[in-house]
mmCIF file of the N, C-alpha and C atoms, coordinates in Angstrom:
data_MODEL
# 
_entry.id   MODEL 
# 
loop_
_atom_site.group_PDB 
_atom_site.id 
_atom_site.type_symbol 
_atom_site.label_atom_id 
_atom_site.label_alt_id 
_atom_site.label_comp_id 
_atom_site.label_asym_id 
_atom_site.label_entity_id 
_atom_site.label_seq_id 
_atom_site.pdbx_PDB_ins_code 
_atom_site.Cartn_x 
_atom_site.Cartn_y 
_atom_site.Cartn_z 
_atom_site.occupancy 
_atom_site.B_iso_or_equiv 
_atom_site.pdbx_formal_charge 
_atom_site.auth_seq_id 
_atom_site.auth_comp_id 
_atom_site.auth_asym_id 
_atom_site.auth_atom_id 
_atom_site.pdbx_PDB_model_num 
ATOM 1   N N  . MET A 1 1  ? 115.970 221.394 90.646  1.00 0.00 ? 1  MET A N  1 
ATOM 2   C CA . MET A 1 1  ? 115.477 222.007 89.468  1.00 0.00 ? 1  MET A CA 1 
ATOM 3   C C  . MET A 1 1  ? 114.739 222.472 88.545  1.00 0.00 ? 1  MET A C  1 
ATOM 4   N N  . PHE A 1 2  ? 113.580 220.915 88.459  1.00 0.00 ? 2  PHE A N  1 
ATOM 5   C CA . PHE A 1 2  ? 112.883 221.057 88.039  1.00 0.00 ? 2  PHE A CA 1 
ATOM 6   C C  . PHE A 1 2  ? 111.868 220.555 88.524  1.00 0.00 ? 2  PHE A C  1 
ATOM 7   N N  . PRO A 1 3  ? 111.285 220.703 89.648  1.00 0.00 ? 3  PRO A N  1 
ATOM 8   C CA . PRO A 1 3  ? 110.656 221.304 90.384  1.00 0.00 ? 3  PRO A CA 1 
ATOM 9   C C  . PRO A 1 3  ? 109.259 220.193 89.823  1.00 0.00 ? 3  PRO A C  1 
ATOM 10  N N  . ASP A 1 4  ? 108.211 220.436 88.291  1.00 0.00 ? 4  ASP A N  1 
ATOM 11  C CA . ASP A 1 4  ? 107.696 219.396 88.353  1.00 0.00 ? 4  ASP A CA 1 
ATOM 12  C C  . ASP A 1 4  ? 107.795 218.705 87.986  1.00 0.00 ? 4  ASP A C  1 
ATOM 13  N N  . TYR A 1 5  ? 108.558 217.904 87.807  1.00 0.00 ? 5  TYR A N  1 
ATOM 14  C CA . TYR A 1 5  ? 109.037 216.041 87.291  1.00 0.00 ? 5  TYR A CA 1 
ATOM 15  C C  . TYR A 1 5  ? 110.202 215.485 88.683  1.00 0.00 ? 5  TYR A C  1 
ATOM 16  N N  . SER A 1 6  ? 109.067 213.774 88.578  1.00 0.00 ? 6  SER A N  1 
ATOM 17  C CA . SER A 1 6  ? 110.232 213.226 89.746  1.00 0.00 ? 6  SER A CA 1 
ATOM 18  C C  . SER A 1 6  ? 111.663 212.667 88.905  1.00 0.00 ? 6  SER A C  1 
ATOM 19  N N  . ARG A 1 7  ? 112.818 212.466 89.861  1.00 0.00 ? 7  ARG A N  1 
ATOM 20  C CA . ARG A 1 7  ? 113.737 212.115 89.178  1.00 0.00 ? 7  ARG A CA 1 
ATOM 21  C C  . ARG A 1 7  ? 113.881 211.291 88.538  1.00 0.00 ? 7  ARG A C  1 
ATOM 22  N N  . SER A 1 8  ? 112.938 210.225 88.820  1.00 0.00 ? 8  SER A N  1 
ATOM 23  C CA . SER A 1 8  ? 113.378 209.128 87.640  1.00 0.00 ? 8  SER A CA 1 
ATOM 24  C C  . SER A 1 8  ? 112.815 209.161 86.426  1.00 0.00 ? 8  SER A C  1 
ATOM 25  N N  . ARG A 1 9  ? 111.567 209.905 86.035  1.00 0.00 ? 9  ARG A N  1 
ATOM 26  C CA . ARG A 1 9  ? 111.737 211.050 85.161  1.00 0.00 ? 9  ARG A CA 1 
ATOM 27  C C  . ARG A 1 9  ? 112.293 211.293 83.921  1.00 0.00 ? 9  ARG A C  1 
ATOM 28  N N  . ILE A 1 10 ? 112.977 212.252 84.720  1.00 0.00 ? 10 ILE A N  1 
ATOM 29  C CA . ILE A 1 10 ? 114.029 212.681 84.625  1.00 0.00 ? 10 ILE A CA 1 
ATOM 30  C C  . ILE A 1 10 ? 115.871 212.028 84.042  1.00 0.00 ? 10 ILE A C  1 
ATOM 31  N N  . LYS A 1 11 ? 115.247 211.257 84.856  1.00 0.00 ? 11 LYS A N  1 
ATOM 32  C CA . LYS A 1 11 ? 116.382 210.070 84.549  1.00 0.00 ? 11 LYS A CA 1 
ATOM 33  C C  . LYS A 1 11 ? 116.451 208.772 83.709  1.00 0.00 ? 11 LYS A C  1 
ATOM 34  N N  . GLU A 1 12 ? 114.541 208.938 83.041  1.00 0.00 ? 12 GLU A N  1 
ATOM 35  C CA . GLU A 1 12 ? 113.921 207.795 81.942  1.00 0.00 ? 12 GLU A CA 1 
ATOM 36  C C  . GLU A 1 12 ? 114.648 208.633 80.903  1.00 0.00 ? 12 GLU A C  1 
ATOM 37  N N  . TRP A 1 13 ? 114.059 210.686 80.809  1.00 0.00 ? 13 TRP A N  1 
ATOM 38  C CA . TRP A 1 13 ? 114.898 211.146 79.602  1.00 0.00 ? 13 TRP A CA 1 
ATOM 39  C C  . TRP A 1 13 ? 116.044 210.890 79.043  1.00 0.00 ? 13 TRP A C  1 
ATOM 40  N N  . ILE A 1 14 ? 117.148 211.770 80.631  1.00 0.00 ? 14 ILE A N  1 
ATOM 41  C CA . ILE A 1 14 ? 118.602 210.924 79.790  1.00 0.00 ? 14 ILE A CA 1 
ATOM 42  C C  . ILE A 1 14 ? 118.961 209.762 79.610  1.00 0.00 ? 14 ILE A C  1 
ATOM 43  N N  . LEU A 1 15 ? 118.883 208.569 79.452  1.00 0.00 ? 15 LEU A N  1 
ATOM 44  C CA . LEU A 1 15 ? 118.968 207.728 79.478  1.00 0.00 ? 15 LEU A CA 1 
ATOM 45  C C  . LEU A 1 15 ? 118.039 207.358 77.990  1.00 0.00 ? 15 LEU A C  1 
ATOM 46  N N  . ASP A 1 16 ? 117.291 207.945 77.923  1.00 0.00 ? 16 ASP A N  1 
ATOM 47  C CA . ASP A 1 16 ? 116.194 208.654 76.015  1.00 0.00 ? 16 ASP A CA 1 
ATOM 48  C C  . ASP A 1 16 ? 117.252 209.388 75.477  1.00 0.00 ? 16 ASP A C  1 
ATOM 49  N N  . GLN A 1 17 ? 118.194 209.867 75.669  1.00 0.00 ? 17 GLN A N  1 
ATOM 50  C CA . GLN A 1 17 ? 118.784 210.783 75.011  1.00 0.00 ? 17 GLN A CA 1 
ATOM 51  C C  . GLN A 1 17 ? 117.671 212.557 75.016  1.00 0.00 ? 17 GLN A C  1 
ATOM 52  N N  . ARG A 1 18 ? 116.864 213.101 76.080  1.00 0.00 ? 18 ARG A N  1 
ATOM 53  C CA . ARG A 1 18 ? 116.364 213.318 75.579  1.00 0.00 ? 18 ARG A CA 1 
ATOM 54  C C  . ARG A 1 18 ? 116.563 215.233 76.083  1.00 0.00 ? 18 ARG A C  1 
ATOM 55  N N  . VAL A 1 19 ? 118.054 214.707 76.270  1.00 0.00 ? 19 VAL A N  1 
ATOM 56  C CA . VAL A 1 19 ? 117.981 215.857 77.537  1.00 0.00 ? 19 VAL A CA 1 
ATOM 57  C C  . VAL A 1 19 ? 119.615 215.985 76.675  1.00 0.00 ? 19 VAL A C  1 
ATOM 58  N N  . LEU A 1 20 ? 120.355 217.932 76.766  1.00 0.00 ? 20 LEU A N  1 
ATOM 59  C CA . LEU A 1 20 ? 121.422 218.257 75.915  1.00 0.00 ? 20 LEU A CA 1 
ATOM 60  C C  . LEU A 1 20 ? 121.651 218.858 77.414  1.00 0.00 ? 20 LEU A C  1 
ATOM 61  N N  . VAL A 1 21 ? 123.037 219.421 77.441  1.00 0.00 ? 21 VAL A N  1 
ATOM 62  C CA . VAL A 1 21 ? 123.799 220.312 78.177  1.00 0.00 ? 21 VAL A CA 1 
ATOM 63  C C  . VAL A 1 21 ? 124.931 220.816 77.493  1.00 0.00 ? 21 VAL A C  1 
ATOM 64  N N  . ASN A 1 22 ? 124.750 221.515 77.639  1.00 0.00 ? 22 ASN A N  1 
ATOM 65  C CA . ASN A 1 22 ? 125.658 222.893 76.525  1.00 0.00 ? 22 ASN A CA 1 
ATOM 66  C C  . ASN A 1 22 ? 125.720 221.943 75.220  1.00 0.00 ? 22 ASN A C  1 
ATOM 67  N N  . GLY A 1 23 ? 124.505 221.922 74.679  1.00 0.00 ? 23 GLY A N  1 
ATOM 68  C CA . GLY A 1 23 ? 124.550 221.275 73.366  1.00 0.00 ? 23 GLY A CA 1 
ATOM 69  C C  . GLY A 1 23 ? 124.996 219.566 72.897  1.00 0.00 ? 23 GLY A C  1 
ATOM 70  N N  . ASN A 1 24 ? 125.552 219.345 74.269  1.00 0.00 ? 24 ASN A N  1 
ATOM 71  C CA . ASN A 1 24 ? 125.979 217.841 74.028  1.00 0.00 ? 24 ASN A CA 1 
ATOM 72  C C  . ASN A 1 24 ? 124.419 216.255 74.304  1.00 0.00 ? 24 ASN A C  1 
ATOM 73  N N  . ILE A 1 25 ? 124.897 215.327 74.054  1.00 0.00 ? 25 ILE A N  1 
ATOM 74  C CA . ILE A 1 25 ? 123.406 214.902 74.895  1.00 0.00 ? 25 ILE A CA 1 
ATOM 75  C C  . ILE A 1 25 ? 124.376 214.741 76.174  1.00 0.00 ? 25 ILE A C  1 
ATOM 76  N N  . GLY A 1 26 ? 123.693 214.927 77.429  1.00 0.00 ? 26 GLY A N  1 
ATOM 77  C CA . GLY A 1 26 ? 123.689 214.193 78.278  1.00 0.00 ? 26 GLY A CA 1 
ATOM 78  C C  . GLY A 1 26 ? 123.104 212.331 78.367  1.00 0.00 ? 26 GLY A C  1 
ATOM 79  N N  . ASP A 1 27 ? 123.884 211.878 78.580  1.00 0.00 ? 27 ASP A N  1 
ATOM 80  C CA . ASP A 1 27 ? 123.184 210.589 78.470  1.00 0.00 ? 27 ASP A CA 1 
ATOM 81  C C  . ASP A 1 27 ? 123.853 209.408 80.307  1.00 0.00 ? 27 ASP A C  1 
ATOM 82  N N  . LYS A 1 28 ? 123.977 210.274 80.471  1.00 0.00 ? 28 LYS A N  1 
ATOM 83  C CA . LYS A 1 28 ? 124.607 210.006 82.357  1.00 0.00 ? 28 LYS A CA 1 
ATOM 84  C C  . LYS A 1 28 ? 124.086 210.719 83.404  1.00 0.00 ? 28 LYS A C  1 
ATOM 85  N N  . PRO A 1 29 ? 122.840 209.607 83.925  1.00 0.00 ? 29 PRO A N  1 
ATOM 86  C CA . PRO A 1 29 ? 122.772 210.285 85.266  1.00 0.00 ? 29 PRO A CA 1 
ATOM 87  C C  . PRO A 1 29 ? 122.137 211.362 85.923  1.00 0.00 ? 29 PRO A C  1 
ATOM 88  N N  . LYS A 1 30 ? 124.112 209.965 86.406  1.00 0.00 ? 30 LYS A N  1 
ATOM 89  C CA . LYS A 1 30 ? 124.669 210.742 87.570  1.00 0.00 ? 30 LYS A CA 1 
ATOM 90  C C  . LYS A 1 30 ? 125.605 211.264 86.983  1.00 0.00 ? 30 LYS A C  1 
ATOM 91  N N  . GLU A 1 31 ? 125.672 212.543 86.198  1.00 0.00 ? 31 GLU A N  1 
ATOM 92  C CA . GLU A 1 31 ? 126.934 213.933 85.585  1.00 0.00 ? 31 GLU A CA 1 
ATOM 93  C C  . GLU A 1 31 ? 126.038 214.490 85.970  1.00 0.00 ? 31 GLU A C  1 
ATOM 94  N N  . LYS A 1 32 ? 127.274 215.131 86.797  1.00 0.00 ? 32 LYS A N  1 
ATOM 95  C CA . LYS A 1 32 ? 126.434 216.180 87.672  1.00 0.00 ? 32 LYS A CA 1 
ATOM 96  C C  . LYS A 1 32 ? 127.219 217.775 87.107  1.00 0.00 ? 32 LYS A C  1 
ATOM 97  N N  . VAL A 1 33 ? 126.320 218.242 87.721  1.00 0.00 ? 33 VAL A N  1 
ATOM 98  C CA . VAL A 1 33 ? 126.349 220.072 86.379  1.00 0.00 ? 33 VAL A CA 1 
ATOM 99  C C  . VAL A 1 33 ? 127.135 220.890 88.307  1.00 0.00 ? 33 VAL A C  1 
ATOM 100 N N  . LEU A 1 34 ? 128.715 221.946 87.522  1.00 0.00 ? 34 LEU A N  1 
ATOM 101 C CA . LEU A 1 34 ? 128.825 222.325 88.438  1.00 0.00 ? 34 LEU A CA 1 
ATOM 102 C C  . LEU A 1 34 ? 127.535 224.078 88.910  1.00 0.00 ? 34 LEU A C  1 
ATOM 103 N N  . GLY A 1 35 ? 126.835 224.361 87.351  1.00 0.00 ? 35 GLY A N  1 
ATOM 104 C CA . GLY A 1 35 ? 125.740 226.088 87.294  1.00 0.00 ? 35 GLY A CA 1 
ATOM 105 C C  . GLY A 1 35 ? 126.818 225.879 86.387  1.00 0.00 ? 35 GLY A C  1 
ATOM 106 N N  . GLY A 1 36 ? 126.063 227.327 86.014  1.00 0.00 ? 36 GLY A N  1 
ATOM 107 C CA . GLY A 1 36 ? 126.295 228.140 84.558  1.00 0.00 ? 36 GLY A CA 1 
ATOM 108 C C  . GLY A 1 36 ? 125.174 226.632 83.170  1.00 0.00 ? 36 GLY A C  1 
ATOM 109 N N  . GLU A 1 37 ? 125.859 225.604 83.623  1.00 0.00 ? 37 GLU A N  1 
ATOM 110 C CA . GLU A 1 37 ? 125.630 225.123 81.987  1.00 0.00 ? 37 GLU A CA 1 
ATOM 111 C C  . GLU A 1 37 ? 124.006 225.278 81.730  1.00 0.00 ? 37 GLU A C  1 
ATOM 112 N N  . HIS A 1 38 ? 123.523 225.152 80.086  1.00 0.00 ? 38 HIS A N  1 
ATOM 113 C CA . HIS A 1 38 ? 122.792 225.543 79.320  1.00 0.00 ? 38 HIS A CA 1 
ATOM 114 C C  . HIS A 1 38 ? 121.910 224.105 79.342  1.00 0.00 ? 38 HIS A C  1 
ATOM 115 N N  . ILE A 1 39 ? 120.744 223.140 79.456  1.00 0.00 ? 39 ILE A N  1 
ATOM 116 C CA . ILE A 1 39 ? 120.575 222.962 80.091  1.00 0.00 ? 39 ILE A CA 1 
ATOM 117 C C  . ILE A 1 39 ? 118.770 223.279 79.434  1.00 0.00 ? 39 ILE A C  1 
ATOM 118 N N  . ALA A 1 40 ? 118.811 221.772 78.427  1.00 0.00 ? 40 ALA A N  1 
ATOM 119 C CA . ALA A 1 40 ? 117.321 221.748 76.955  1.00 0.00 ? 40 ALA A CA 1 
ATOM 120 C C  . ALA A 1 40 ? 116.926 220.202 77.405  1.00 0.00 ? 40 ALA A C  1 
ATOM 121 N N  . ILE A 1 41 ? 115.349 220.294 77.624  1.00 0.00 ? 41 ILE A N  1 
ATOM 122 C CA . ILE A 1 41 ? 115.102 219.005 77.753  1.00 0.00 ? 41 ILE A CA 1 
ATOM 123 C C  . ILE A 1 41 ? 114.030 218.527 76.456  1.00 0.00 ? 41 ILE A C  1 
ATOM 124 N N  . ASP A 1 42 ? 113.258 217.552 76.080  1.00 0.00 ? 42 ASP A N  1 
ATOM 125 C CA . ASP A 1 42 ? 113.079 217.154 75.182  1.00 0.00 ? 42 ASP A CA 1 
ATOM 126 C C  . ASP A 1 42 ? 111.643 216.987 75.577  1.00 0.00 ? 42 ASP A C  1 
ATOM 127 N N  . VAL A 1 43 ? 110.962 217.540 76.784  1.00 0.00 ? 43 VAL A N  1 
ATOM 128 C CA . VAL A 1 43 ? 110.127 216.800 77.489  1.00 0.00 ? 43 VAL A CA 1 
ATOM 129 C C  . VAL A 1 43 ? 108.567 216.634 76.832  1.00 0.00 ? 43 VAL A C  1 
ATOM 130 N N  . GLU A 1 44 ? 108.204 215.168 76.739  1.00 0.00 ? 44 GLU A N  1 
ATOM 131 C CA . GLU A 1 44 ? 106.627 214.196 75.920  1.00 0.00 ? 44 GLU A CA 1 
ATOM 132 C C  . GLU A 1 44 ? 106.140 215.029 77.659  1.00 0.00 ? 44 GLU A C  1 
ATOM 133 N N  . ILE A 1 45 ? 105.118 215.427 77.203  1.00 0.00 ? 45 ILE A N  1 
ATOM 134 C CA . ILE A 1 45 ? 104.194 215.805 78.347  1.00 0.00 ? 45 ILE A CA 1 
ATOM 135 C C  . ILE A 1 45 ? 103.220 214.504 77.764  1.00 0.00 ? 45 ILE A C  1 
ATOM 136 N N  . GLU A 1 46 ? 102.719 214.350 79.684  1.00 0.00 ? 46 GLU A N  1 
ATOM 137 C CA . GLU A 1 46 ? 101.988 212.837 79.038  1.00 0.00 ? 46 GLU A CA 1 
ATOM 138 C C  . GLU A 1 46 ? 100.698 213.760 79.496  1.00 0.00 ? 46 GLU A C  1 
ATOM 139 N N  . GLU A 1 47 ? 99.735  213.087 79.228  1.00 0.00 ? 47 GLU A N  1 
ATOM 140 C CA . GLU A 1 47 ? 97.576  212.938 79.344  1.00 0.00 ? 47 GLU A CA 1 
ATOM 141 C C  . GLU A 1 47 ? 98.070  213.068 80.659  1.00 0.00 ? 47 GLU A C  1 
ATOM 142 N N  . GLU A 1 48 ? 97.112  214.117 81.947  1.00 0.00 ? 48 GLU A N  1 
ATOM 143 C CA . GLU A 1 48 ? 96.973  213.915 83.346  1.00 0.00 ? 48 GLU A CA 1 
ATOM 144 C C  . GLU A 1 48 ? 96.038  212.889 83.038  1.00 0.00 ? 48 GLU A C  1 
ATOM 145 N N  . ALA A 1 49 ? 95.775  212.271 84.444  1.00 0.00 ? 49 ALA A N  1 
ATOM 146 C CA . ALA A 1 49 ? 94.968  211.044 84.802  1.00 0.00 ? 49 ALA A CA 1 
ATOM 147 C C  . ALA A 1 49 ? 93.220  211.866 85.358  1.00 0.00 ? 49 ALA A C  1 
ATOM 148 N N  . ARG A 1 50 ? 92.702  210.967 85.047  1.00 0.00 ? 50 ARG A N  1 
ATOM 149 C CA . ARG A 1 50 ? 91.523  211.404 85.125  1.00 0.00 ? 50 ARG A CA 1 
ATOM 150 C C  . ARG A 1 50 ? 91.066  209.902 86.349  1.00 0.00 ? 50 ARG A C  1 
ATOM 151 N N  . PHE A 1 51 ? 90.686  210.568 87.723  1.00 0.00 ? 51 PHE A N  1 
ATOM 152 C CA . PHE A 1 51 ? 90.569  209.403 88.606  1.00 0.00 ? 51 PHE A CA 1 
ATOM 153 C C  . PHE A 1 51 ? 89.053  210.089 88.967  1.00 0.00 ? 51 PHE A C  1 
ATOM 154 N N  . GLN A 1 52 ? 88.040  209.175 88.968  1.00 0.00 ? 52 GLN A N  1 
ATOM 155 C CA . GLN A 1 52 ? 87.071  209.052 89.528  1.00 0.00 ? 52 GLN A CA 1 
ATOM 156 C C  . GLN A 1 52 ? 86.232  208.430 90.560  1.00 0.00 ? 52 GLN A C  1 
ATOM 157 N N  . PRO A 1 53 ? 85.651  209.178 91.376  1.00 0.00 ? 53 PRO A N  1 
ATOM 158 C CA . PRO A 1 53 ? 84.946  208.505 92.488  1.00 0.00 ? 53 PRO A CA 1 
ATOM 159 C C  . PRO A 1 53 ? 84.474  207.563 92.483  1.00 0.00 ? 53 PRO A C  1 
ATOM 160 N N  . GLN A 1 54 ? 84.805  206.628 93.250  1.00 0.00 ? 54 GLN A N  1 
ATOM 161 C CA . GLN A 1 54 ? 83.896  205.902 93.509  1.00 0.00 ? 54 GLN A CA 1 
ATOM 162 C C  . GLN A 1 54 ? 83.006  205.014 94.397  1.00 0.00 ? 54 GLN A C  1 
ATOM 163 N N  . ASP A 1 55 ? 82.005  204.736 94.604  1.00 0.00 ? 55 ASP A N  1 
ATOM 164 C CA . ASP A 1 55 ? 80.614  205.046 95.574  1.00 0.00 ? 55 ASP A CA 1 
ATOM 165 C C  . ASP A 1 55 ? 81.355  203.190 96.563  1.00 0.00 ? 55 ASP A C  1 
ATOM 166 N N  . ILE A 1 56 ? 81.894  203.536 97.202  1.00 0.00 ? 56 ILE A N  1 
ATOM 167 C CA . ILE A 1 56 ? 83.215  202.575 98.844  1.00 0.00 ? 56 ILE A CA 1 
ATOM 168 C C  . ILE A 1 56 ? 82.116  202.615 99.608  1.00 0.00 ? 56 ILE A C  1 
ATOM 169 N N  . PRO A 1 57 ? 81.101  201.785 100.587 1.00 0.00 ? 57 PRO A N  1 
ATOM 170 C CA . PRO A 1 57 ? 80.949  201.593 101.604 1.00 0.00 ? 57 PRO A CA 1 
ATOM 171 C C  . PRO A 1 57 ? 82.169  201.716 102.458 1.00 0.00 ? 57 PRO A C  1 
ATOM 172 N N  . LEU A 1 58 ? 82.100  203.026 103.234 1.00 0.00 ? 58 LEU A N  1 
ATOM 173 C CA . LEU A 1 58 ? 82.810  202.614 104.121 1.00 0.00 ? 58 LEU A CA 1 
ATOM 174 C C  . LEU A 1 58 ? 82.507  202.400 106.040 1.00 0.00 ? 58 LEU A C  1 
ATOM 175 N N  . ASN A 1 59 ? 83.072  201.757 106.119 1.00 0.00 ? 59 ASN A N  1 
ATOM 176 C CA . ASN A 1 59 ? 82.825  200.939 107.792 1.00 0.00 ? 59 ASN A CA 1 
ATOM 177 C C  . ASN A 1 59 ? 83.689  202.344 108.751 1.00 0.00 ? 59 ASN A C  1 
ATOM 178 N N  . ILE A 1 60 ? 82.879  203.436 109.275 1.00 0.00 ? 60 ILE A N  1 
ATOM 179 C CA . ILE A 1 60 ? 83.028  205.199 110.178 1.00 0.00 ? 60 ILE A CA 1 
ATOM 180 C C  . ILE A 1 60 ? 82.919  204.095 111.679 1.00 0.00 ? 60 ILE A C  1 
ATOM 181 N N  . VAL A 1 61 ? 84.145  204.338 112.814 1.00 0.00 ? 61 VAL A N  1 
ATOM 182 C CA . VAL A 1 61 ? 84.056  204.046 113.667 1.00 0.00 ? 61 VAL A CA 1 
ATOM 183 C C  . VAL A 1 61 ? 83.881  204.996 114.308 1.00 0.00 ? 61 VAL A C  1 
ATOM 184 N N  . TYR A 1 62 ? 83.980  206.280 113.652 1.00 0.00 ? 62 TYR A N  1 
ATOM 185 C CA . TYR A 1 62 ? 84.344  207.723 115.181 1.00 0.00 ? 62 TYR A CA 1 
ATOM 186 C C  . TYR A 1 62 ? 84.202  208.758 114.092 1.00 0.00 ? 62 TYR A C  1 
ATOM 187 N N  . GLU A 1 63 ? 83.178  209.141 113.864 1.00 0.00 ? 63 GLU A N  1 
ATOM 188 C CA . GLU A 1 63 ? 83.261  211.068 113.508 1.00 0.00 ? 63 GLU A CA 1 
ATOM 189 C C  . GLU A 1 63 ? 83.122  211.663 114.516 1.00 0.00 ? 63 GLU A C  1 
ATOM 190 N N  . ASP A 1 64 ? 83.347  213.225 114.116 1.00 0.00 ? 64 ASP A N  1 
ATOM 191 C CA . ASP A 1 64 ? 82.752  214.088 114.821 1.00 0.00 ? 64 ASP A CA 1 
ATOM 192 C C  . ASP A 1 64 ? 82.939  215.645 114.091 1.00 0.00 ? 64 ASP A C  1 
ATOM 193 N N  . ASP A 1 65 ? 82.930  217.139 114.792 1.00 0.00 ? 65 ASP A N  1 
ATOM 194 C CA . ASP A 1 65 ? 83.356  218.007 113.691 1.00 0.00 ? 65 ASP A CA 1 
ATOM 195 C C  . ASP A 1 65 ? 84.955  218.325 112.971 1.00 0.00 ? 65 ASP A C  1 
ATOM 196 N N  . ASP A 1 66 ? 85.925  217.038 114.008 1.00 0.00 ? 66 ASP A N  1 
ATOM 197 C CA . ASP A 1 66 ? 86.736  217.342 113.576 1.00 0.00 ? 66 ASP A CA 1 
ATOM 198 C C  . ASP A 1 66 ? 88.252  216.201 112.630 1.00 0.00 ? 66 ASP A C  1 
ATOM 199 N N  . ILE A 1 67 ? 87.204  215.322 112.325 1.00 0.00 ? 67 ILE A N  1 
ATOM 200 C CA . ILE A 1 67 ? 88.332  213.296 112.662 1.00 0.00 ? 67 ILE A CA 1 
ATOM 201 C C  . ILE A 1 67 ? 87.264  212.586 112.099 1.00 0.00 ? 67 ILE A C  1 
ATOM 202 N N  . LEU A 1 68 ? 87.229  211.806 111.831 1.00 0.00 ? 68 LEU A N  1 
ATOM 203 C CA . LEU A 1 68 ? 86.789  210.597 110.965 1.00 0.00 ? 68 LEU A CA 1 
ATOM 204 C C  . LEU A 1 68 ? 87.544  209.662 110.420 1.00 0.00 ? 68 LEU A C  1 
ATOM 205 N N  . VAL A 1 69 ? 87.618  208.725 111.490 1.00 0.00 ? 69 VAL A N  1 
ATOM 206 C CA . VAL A 1 69 ? 88.337  207.314 111.109 1.00 0.00 ? 69 VAL A CA 1 
ATOM 207 C C  . VAL A 1 69 ? 87.657  206.359 110.856 1.00 0.00 ? 69 VAL A C  1 
ATOM 208 N N  . ILE A 1 70 ? 87.900  205.307 109.641 1.00 0.00 ? 70 ILE A N  1 
ATOM 209 C CA . ILE A 1 70 ? 86.941  204.223 109.151 1.00 0.00 ? 70 ILE A CA 1 
ATOM 210 C C  . ILE A 1 70 ? 88.546  203.429 109.729 1.00 0.00 ? 70 ILE A C  1 
ATOM 211 N N  . ASN A 1 71 ? 87.582  201.536 109.019 1.00 0.00 ? 71 ASN A N  1 
ATOM 212 C CA . ASN A 1 71 ? 88.275  200.846 109.401 1.00 0.00 ? 71 ASN A CA 1 
ATOM 213 C C  . ASN A 1 71 ? 88.358  200.265 108.057 1.00 0.00 ? 71 ASN A C  1 
ATOM 214 N N  . LYS A 1 72 ? 89.375  201.072 107.818 1.00 0.00 ? 72 LYS A N  1 
ATOM 215 C CA . LYS A 1 72 ? 89.924  200.685 105.731 1.00 0.00 ? 72 LYS A CA 1 
ATOM 216 C C  . LYS A 1 72 ? 90.449  199.013 105.949 1.00 0.00 ? 72 LYS A C  1 
ATOM 217 N N  . PRO A 1 73 ? 89.726  198.394 104.803 1.00 0.00 ? 73 PRO A N  1 
ATOM 218 C CA . PRO A 1 73 ? 90.260  196.995 104.610 1.00 0.00 ? 73 PRO A CA 1 
ATOM 219 C C  . PRO A 1 73 ? 91.536  196.537 103.717 1.00 0.00 ? 73 PRO A C  1 
ATOM 220 N N  . ARG A 1 74 ? 91.901  195.528 104.031 1.00 0.00 ? 74 ARG A N  1 
ATOM 221 C CA . ARG A 1 74 ? 93.691  196.008 103.693 1.00 0.00 ? 74 ARG A CA 1 
ATOM 222 C C  . ARG A 1 74 ? 94.256  196.356 102.347 1.00 0.00 ? 74 ARG A C  1 
ATOM 223 N N  . ASP A 1 75 ? 92.771  195.846 101.848 1.00 0.00 ? 75 ASP A N  1 
ATOM 224 C CA . ASP A 1 75 ? 92.580  195.569 100.502 1.00 0.00 ? 75 ASP A CA 1 
ATOM 225 C C  . ASP A 1 75 ? 92.497  196.887 99.229  1.00 0.00 ? 75 ASP A C  1 
ATOM 226 N N  . LEU A 1 76 ? 92.770  197.781 99.944  1.00 0.00 ? 76 LEU A N  1 
ATOM 227 C CA . LEU A 1 76 ? 91.738  199.460 99.594  1.00 0.00 ? 76 LEU A CA 1 
ATOM 228 C C  . LEU A 1 76 ? 92.426  199.989 98.951  1.00 0.00 ? 76 LEU A C  1 
ATOM 229 N N  . VAL A 1 77 ? 93.248  200.166 97.965  1.00 0.00 ? 77 VAL A N  1 
ATOM 230 C CA . VAL A 1 77 ? 94.638  201.187 98.322  1.00 0.00 ? 77 VAL A CA 1 
ATOM 231 C C  . VAL A 1 77 ? 94.063  202.605 98.308  1.00 0.00 ? 77 VAL A C  1 
ATOM 232 N N  . VAL A 1 78 ? 94.771  202.926 98.409  1.00 0.00 ? 78 VAL A N  1 
ATOM 233 C CA . VAL A 1 78 ? 94.839  204.586 98.896  1.00 0.00 ? 78 VAL A CA 1 
ATOM 234 C C  . VAL A 1 78 ? 95.635  205.105 98.329  1.00 0.00 ? 78 VAL A C  1 
ATOM 235 N N  . HIS A 1 79 ? 96.943  205.202 97.784  1.00 0.00 ? 79 HIS A N  1 
ATOM 236 C CA . HIS A 1 79 ? 97.513  206.313 97.213  1.00 0.00 ? 79 HIS A CA 1 
ATOM 237 C C  . HIS A 1 79 ? 97.982  204.873 96.244  1.00 0.00 ? 79 HIS A C  1 
ATOM 238 N N  . PRO A 1 80 ? 96.994  205.064 95.496  1.00 0.00 ? 80 PRO A N  1 
ATOM 239 C CA . PRO A 1 80 ? 98.014  204.683 93.607  1.00 0.00 ? 80 PRO A CA 1 
ATOM 240 C C  . PRO A 1 80 ? 99.010  204.673 93.023  1.00 0.00 ? 80 PRO A C  1 
ATOM 241 N N  . GLY A 1 81 ? 99.425  203.450 92.644  1.00 0.00 ? 81 GLY A N  1 
ATOM 242 C CA . GLY A 1 81 ? 101.146 203.737 91.489  1.00 0.00 ? 81 GLY A CA 1 
ATOM 243 C C  . GLY A 1 81 ? 101.004 202.971 90.743  1.00 0.00 ? 81 GLY A C  1 
ATOM 244 N N  . ALA A 1 82 ? 101.878 202.336 90.517  1.00 0.00 ? 82 ALA A N  1 
ATOM 245 C CA . ALA A 1 82 ? 102.660 201.769 89.477  1.00 0.00 ? 82 ALA A CA 1 
ATOM 246 C C  . ALA A 1 82 ? 101.996 200.563 90.171  1.00 0.00 ? 82 ALA A C  1 
ATOM 247 N N  . GLY A 1 83 ? 101.118 199.682 89.374  1.00 0.00 ? 83 GLY A N  1 
ATOM 248 C CA . GLY A 1 83 ? 100.453 198.230 89.177  1.00 0.00 ? 83 GLY A CA 1 
ATOM 249 C C  . GLY A 1 83 ? 99.374  198.495 89.628  1.00 0.00 ? 83 GLY A C  1 
ATOM 250 N N  . GLN A 1 84 ? 98.970  199.710 90.436  1.00 0.00 ? 84 GLN A N  1 
ATOM 251 C CA . GLN A 1 84 ? 97.724  199.933 91.354  1.00 0.00 ? 84 GLN A CA 1 
ATOM 252 C C  . GLN A 1 84 ? 96.754  200.522 90.060  1.00 0.00 ? 84 GLN A C  1 
ATOM 253 N N  . PRO A 1 85 ? 95.420  200.015 90.388  1.00 0.00 ? 85 PRO A N  1 
ATOM 254 C CA . PRO A 1 85 ? 94.455  200.923 89.095  1.00 0.00 ? 85 PRO A CA 1 
ATOM 255 C C  . PRO A 1 85 ? 93.787  201.864 89.978  1.00 0.00 ? 85 PRO A C  1 
# 
């Protein structure tokens, strides 16, 4: 329904009473809509995170024109998320 936003983000907005369904505050994240409802969301646009590359030495195990294999240290984060810098 709103592909630019995660379900957890929309749930947060519902709990913060920032979602209107047919002009009424929608405060129940599990409340179902049937279709035809008018939904308005007071979206808070967050500043996009700016990631900077880091100069990290990589232990290259194998490399050719199609593939690169590295020996990744277990503490090297590859998918940053909550709690990860």
